[in-house]
C-alpha positions in Angstrom: 35.6 3.2 -49.2 32.9 6.0 -48.8 33.4 9.7 -49.4 32.8 11.7 -46.3 29.9 13.9 -47.5 29.1 16.6 -45.0 25.7 16.5 -43.5 23.7 19.7 -43.2 24.2 19.7 -39.4 27.9 19.5 -39.9 27.8 22.6 -42.0 25.5 24.7 -40.0 25.5 23.7 -36.3 28.8 25.4 -35.5 27.7 28.6 -37.0 24.6 28.7 -34.8 25.8 27.3 -31.4 28.6 28.6 -29.2 31.8 26.7 -28.8 32.5 27.3 -25.1 32.6 24.0 -23.2 35.9 23.4 -21.4 37.4 20.2 -20.1 35.9 20.7 -16.6 32.5 21.7 -18.2 32.5 18.4 -20.1 33.6 16.4 -17.1 30.8 17.9 -15.1 28.3 17.3 -17.9 29.4 13.7 -18.2 29.2 13.1 -14.5 25.8 14.8 -14.3 24.6 12.8 -17.3 25.3 9.5 -15.6 25.7 9.9 -11.8 22.7 10.2 -9.4 23.3 9.7 -5.8 19.8 8.4 -5.6 20.9 5.7 -7.9 23.1 4.4 -5.1 19.9 4.2 -3.0 18.2 2.1 -5.7 21.1 -0.2 -5.9 21.4 -0.5 -2.1 17.8 -1.8 -1.9 19.3 -5.1 -3.3 22.0 -5.6 -0.7 25.7 -6.2 -0.9 25.4 -7.8 -4.4 25.0 -4.2 -5.6 28.8 -3.7 -5.2 30.0 -6.5 -7.6 27.2 -5.7 -10.0 28.2 -2.0 -10.2 31.8 -3.1 -10.8 30.7 -5.6 -13.5 28.5 -3.0 -15.2 31.4 -0.5 -15.3 33.8 -3.1 -16.8 31.5 -5.0 -19.2 29.2 -2.1 -20.2 30.5 1.3 -19.4 34.1 0.7 -20.6 33.2 -0.5 -24.2 30.7 2.4 -24.5 33.4 4.9 -23.5 36.0 3.4 -25.9 33.6 3.3 -28.9 32.2 6.8 -28.2 35.7 8.2 -27.9 36.8 7.0 -31.3 33.6 7.8 -33.1 33.3 11.2 -31.3 36.7 12.3 -32.5 36.3 10.9 -36.0 32.9 12.7 -36.5 33.2 15.7 -34.0 30.0 17.5 -35.0 26.8 18.3 -33.1 24.5 15.3 -32.8 26.8 12.5 -31.5 25.1 9.1 -32.1 22.8 10.6 -34.8 25.8 11.5 -36.9 27.7 8.3 -36.2 24.8 6.1 -37.3 24.0 8.3 -40.3 27.6 8.1 -41.5 27.8 4.3 -41.0 24.4 3.2 -42.2 22.5 6.0 -43.8 19.7 8.5 -43.0 17.1 5.9 -41.8 19.4 4.5 -39.2 20.6 8.0 -38.3 17.0 8.8 -37.5 16.3 5.6 -35.6 19.4 6.0 -33.4 18.7 9.7 -32.7 15.1 8.9 -32.0 15.9 6.1 -29.5 18.5 8.3 -27.9 16.2 11.3 -27.6 13.0 9.6 -26.4 14.5 8.6 -22.9 14.3 12.3 -22.0 10.6 11.8 -21.4 11.5 9.2 -18.7 14.6 10.8 -17.4 13.0 14.1 -16.5 10.1 12.5 -14.7 12.5 10.1 -12.9 14.5 13.0 -11.7 11.7 15.2 -10.4 10.1 12.1 -8.8 13.3 11.6 -6.8 13.7 15.4 -6.2 10.2 15.6 -4.8 10.8 12.6 -2.5 14.0 14.2 -1.1 12.2 17.5 -0.4 9.7 15.6 1.6 12.5 13.7 3.4 14.1 17.0 4.3 11.0 18.4 6.0 9.9 15.0 7.4 6.5 15.1 5.6 4.5 13.1 3.1 2.4 14.9 0.5 -0.8 13.6 -0.9 -0.3 12.2 -4.4 -2.0 15.2 -6.0 0.3 17.7 -4.3 3.3 15.5 -5.1 2.3 15.4 -8.8 2.0 19.2 -8.9 5.4 19.7 -7.3 6.9 17.3 -9.9 5.3 19.3 -12.7 6.6 22.6 -11.2 10.1 21.3 -11.0 10.1 20.3 -14.7 9.3 23.9 -15.6 11.8 25.3 -13.3 14.5 23.2 -15.1 13.1 24.5 -18.5 13.4 28.1 -17.4 17.0 27.7 -16.4 17.9 26.1 -19.8 16.0 28.8 -21.6 18.2 31.5 -20.1 21.3 30.2 -21.9 23.9 27.6 -21.8 26.3 29.7 -19.7 23.7 30.2 -16.9 22.5 26.6 -16.9 26.1 25.3 -17.0 26.8 27.1 -13.8 24.1 25.1 -12.2 25.6 21.9 -13.6 29.0 22.8 -12.2 27.6 23.4 -8.7 25.6 20.1 -9.0 28.8 18.2 -9.7 30.3 19.1 -6.3 27.0 18.8 -4.5 26.2 15.4 -5.9 29.6 13.8 -5.3 29.6 15.5 -1.8 26.4 13.7 -0.8 28.0 10.4 -1.6 31.0 11.2 0.5 28.9 12.3 3.4 26.8 9.1 3.5 30.0 7.0 3.2 31.6 8.8 6.2 28.4 8.4 8.2 28.3 4.7 7.5 32.0 4.2 8.1 32.0 5.7 11.6 29.2 3.3 12.7 30.6 0.6 15.1 28.6 -2.2 13.3 27.3 -2.4 9.8 23.5 -2.1 9.9 23.3 -4.5 6.9 25.6 -7.5 7.7 28.1 -8.1 5.0 27.5 -11.4 3.2 29.2 -13.4 0.5 27.1 -11.5 -2.1 29.7 -8.7 -1.9 32.1 -10.9 -3.9 29.5 -12.6 -6.1 29.8 -11.8 -9.8 27.2 -14.4 -10.7 25.0 -12.6 -13.3 22.6 -15.5 -13.4 21.7 -14.9 -9.7 21.8 -11.2 -9.9 20.7 -10.4 -13.5 18.0 -7.8 -12.7 20.5 -6.1 -10.4 23.0 -6.1 -13.3 20.5 -4.4 -15.5 19.8 -1.8 -12.8 23.5 -1.2 -12.5 23.7 -0.7 -16.3 21.1 2.0 -16.0 23.3 4.0 -13.7 26.2 3.7 -16.2 24.2 4.9 -19.2 25.0 8.2 -20.9 28.7 8.0 -21.8 27.9 9.0 -25.4 25.5 11.8 -24.6 28.0 14.7 -24.1 29.0 14.1 -27.7 25.6 15.4 -28.8 27.1 18.8 -28.0 30.2 18.1 -30.1 30.2 21.5 -31.9 30.3 23.2 -28.5 33.6 21.5 -27.3 36.4 23.9 -27.0 39.0 21.2 -28.0 37.7 17.9 -29.1 40.2 15.1 -28.4 41.8 16.6 -25.3 38.4 17.6 -23.9 36.9 14.2 -24.5 39.8 12.4 -23.0 39.7 14.4 -19.8 35.9 14.0 -19.6 36.0 10.2 -20.1 38.9 9.4 -17.8 38.2 11.7 -14.8 34.4 11.6 -15.3 34.4 7.8 -15.2 36.7 7.5 -12.1 34.6 10.0 -10.2 31.4 8.3 -11.3 32.4 4.8 -10.1 33.8 6.2 -6.9 30.6 8.1 -6.2 28.4 5.0 -6.7 30.6 2.7 -4.5 30.8 5.3 -1.7 27.1 6.0 -1.7 25.9 2.4 -1.9 28.4 1.2 0.8 27.5 4.1 3.1 23.8 3.4 2.9 24.2 -0.3 3.6 26.5 0.4 6.6 24.1 3.0 7.9 20.7 1.3 7.7 19.3 -2.3 7.3 18.8 -3.2 3.6 15.1 -3.9 4.2 14.6 -0.3 5.3 16.3 1.4 2.4 13.9 3.6 0.4 14.4 3.3 -3.3 14.2 7.0 -3.9 15.3 8.8 -0.8 17.8 6.3 0.7 20.8 8.6 0.7 19.3 11.2 3.1 17.4 8.4 4.9 20.7 6.7 5.8 22.2 10.0 7.1 19.0 11.0 9.0 19.0 7.6 10.8 22.1 8.9 12.8 22.1 12.6 12.3 18.6 14.0 11.6 19.6 17.6 11.0 22.5 16.6 8.7 20.1 14.2 6.9 17.7 17.1 6.1 20.7 19.1 4.7 21.8 16.1 2.6 18.2 15.7 1.4 18.1 19.3 0.1 21.5 18.9 -1.4 20.5 15.8 -3.3 17.4 17.5 -4.5 19.5 20.4 -5.9 21.9 18.0 -7.5 19.0 16.1 -9.2 17.7 19.4 -10.5 21.1 20.2 -12.0 21.1 16.8 -13.7 17.7 17.5 -15.2 19.0 20.8 -16.6 22.0 19.0 -18.0 19.8 16.5 -19.7 17.5 19.1 -21.1 20.5 20.8 -22.7 22.0 17.7 -24.2 18.8 16.1 -25.5 17.6 19.3 -27.0 20.6 19.1 -29.3 19.4 15.8 -30.8 16.0 17.4 -31.6 17.8 20.4 -33.0 20.0 18.5 -35.3 17.2 16.2 -36.5 15.2 19.3 -37.4 18.3 20.8 -39.3 18.4 17.5 -41.3 14.7 17.8 -42.1 14.0 14.6 -40.1 11.7 16.5 -37.7 9.7 19.7 -38.4 12.0 22.7 -39.1 10.4 24.6 -36.3 12.6 22.7 -33.8 15.8 24.0 -35.5 15.0 27.5 -34.1 17.3 29.1 -31.5 16.5 32.2 -29.4 18.7 35.2 -28.8 20.6 33.2 -26.2 21.5 30.6 -28.9 19.3 28.0 -27.1 17.1 25.6 -29.1 14.1 26.9 -27.2 11.4 25.0 -29.0 13.2 21.7 -28.6 13.4 22.4 -24.9 9.7 23.3 -24.8 8.7 20.0 -26.4 10.8 18.1 -23.8 9.1 19.8 -20.9 5.6 19.3 -22.3 6.3 15.6 -23.0 7.8 15.0 -19.6 4.8 16.7 -17.9 2.4 14.4 -19.8 4.4 11.3 -18.7 4.2 12.4 -15.1 0.4 12.7 -15.3 0.1 9.2 -16.9 2.3 7.5 -14.3 0.6 9.3 -11.4 -2.2 6.7 -11.8 0.1 4.1 -10.3 -0.5 3.5 -6.6 3.1 2.7 -5.5 5.9 5.3 -5.9 8.4 2.5 -5.8 6.7 0.8 -8.8 6.6 4.0 -10.8 10.2 4.8 -10.0 11.4 1.3 -11.1 9.2 1.4 -14.3 10.9 4.6 -15.3 14.3 3.0 -14.7 13.5 -0.3 -16.5 12.0 1.4 -19.5 15.0 3.7 -19.7 17.3 0.7 -20.0 15.3 -1.0 -22.7 15.0 2.0 -24.9 18.4 3.6 -24.3 20.3 0.3 -24.7 18.5 -0.3 -28.0 20.1 2.9 -29.4 23.6 1.8 -28.2 23.6 -1.1 -30.7 24.3 1.6 -33.3 27.5 2.7 -31.6 29.0 -0.7 -31.5 27.8 -1.6 -35.0 29.2 1.6 -36.4 32.5 1.0 -34.8 32.8 -2.3 -36.7 32.6 -0.7 -40.2 33.7 3.0 -40.1 37.4 2.3 -40.1 37.2 0.6 -43.5 34.4 2.8 -44.9 36.1 6.1 -44.0 39.8 5.1 -44.2 40.7 8.4 -46.0 39.0 10.4 -43.3 41.0 8.6 -40.6 44.1 9.5 -42.5 43.2 13.2 -43.2 42.2 13.8 -39.5 45.4 12.1 -38.3 46.2 12.8 -34.6 42.8 14.4 -34.0 41.2 11.0 -34.0 41.7 8.7 -31.0 42.0 4.9 -31.9 41.0 2.0 -29.9 44.2 0.0 -29.1 44.7 -3.2 -31.1 43.6 -2.0 -34.5 41.0 -4.2 -36.3 41.1 -6.9 -33.5 40.6 -4.2 -30.8 37.6 -2.6 -32.5 35.9 -5.9 -33.1 36.6 -7.0 -29.6 35.1 -3.8 -28.2 32.1 -4.0 -30.6 31.1 -7.6 -29.9 31.8 -7.1 -26.2 29.5 -4.1 -26.1 26.7 -5.8 -28.1 26.7 -8.8 -25.7 26.6 -6.7 -22.6 23.8 -4.6 -24.1 21.7 -7.6 -24.9 22.1 -9.1 -21.4 21.0 -5.7 -19.9 17.8 -5.6 -22.1 16.9 -9.2 -21.4 17.0 -8.7 -17.6 14.7 -5.7 -17.9 11.9 -8.0 -19.0 12.8 -11.1 -17.0 11.4 -10.1 -13.6 10.1 -6.9 -11.9 12.7 -4.8 -10.2 10.4 -4.5 -7.2 9.3 -7.3 -5.0 5.7 -6.1 -4.5 3.1 -3.8 -6.0 3.1 -5.2 -9.5 3.0 -8.7 -11.1 5.5 -9.9 -13.5 2.9 -9.9 -16.3 1.9 -6.3 -15.6 5.5 -5.3 -15.4 6.3 -6.7 -18.8 3.1 -5.2 -20.1 4.0 -1.7 -19.0 7.5 -1.9 -20.4 6.3 -3.4 -23.7 3.6 -0.7 -24.0 6.2 2.1 -23.4 8.5 0.6 -26.1 5.6 0.2 -28.5 4.5 3.8 -28.1 8.1 4.9 -28.7 8.3 2.8 -31.9 4.9 4.0 -33.1 5.7 7.7 -32.8 9.1 7.1 -34.4 7.5 5.5 -37.5 5.0 8.4 -37.8 7.7 11.0 -37.5 10.0 9.3 -40.0 7.2 8.9 -42.5 6.5 12.6 -42.2 10.1 13.5 -42.7 10.1 11.6 -46.0 7.2 13.7 -47.1 9.2 16.8 -46.2 12.2 15.6 -48.2 10.0 15.0 -51.3 8.3 18.4 -50.9 11.7 20.0 -51.0 
């Protein structure tokens, strides 16, 4: 049985950051962290099989993640989420690895978001920009998100609250538009009840992507107003809203336009515009705003991982700085600069669809790798920290079933995670524009760069520790 020695971040973070996130705030953050109505468009490009694969991803992937994060997040309620959980379970090296793998996706998430946002702006005004202009707009949107975050959590959280209603509202609108059509534009096939993962493996991995992020709100743990109650509301209502939004959006798109005409990025507005052009333009602007709110949400959450790593001397101490608004401004700045560089690198690709799907696939590979730590930690912390469980009492939520329940959820999550990663590499997520070999090469290169930078940073952190 291990003694629960407080990490530096557990001692200091709550004295630096404000504790002001309510239940609705956390539900909006959770929803914004995972839901993207443009994700419904990406799923709809693969036809009616998207519906069972979304349901399967929710059951076999999202559910075990939520259960594990709820128990670990209430046992160790500090700022940092998965970073703290892995550190407590396996030590500082694994804490760094989990935090690094969780944080790095920001450099793909932000470009992914502004790519989609730019596409929806073009859809709203029925225009197509040259690639150079499109790239400049994407870069500008990254820095607009940064400026909102730099003004303080209260201001940026207002944007996230608005984005919650706008984003879900666009899914409802496209569903209604599709529902009132006399005939489904995409004929319903037997795929709508096919849960055959061997036939739809790549689609399952894509669905997993749109379920990623359950654990991320816990990176702001010291800012929860009430931990267990807030987390419960967030996970229950956030999950129900999330799944409903995806099913409404995907179904509405397929009812509204033929599957072969669905655009991977702008499909939601495209489906509405096919029947009501003016409403379609309004929806396009709304989706763009919702995507921007999601980017702001991610910048806030991920900056906390950088912030706590710096507090723990795993990254340069300069990133532990907060401004007068109590915002980790330098962490935000690094994220914006890194995302800008990624946008410029990926602008060399000819096909927007290829770039968009490379972002998505690389996200699954890297993000899912970090999730192994959640399930592995779940398997050992009950025994290792039995006294902490007892001392925290009712403040800690327990997975039903005791030891058997925890092992069931842990193994269940590990298997689902592995399947999702396998199908990232198996075949390209697009039918044209890139070969299978080039697809695997790009994904492997992204993963290799991530690992390389992680090794360099951790080696540097050891030098910092020795110097102290």
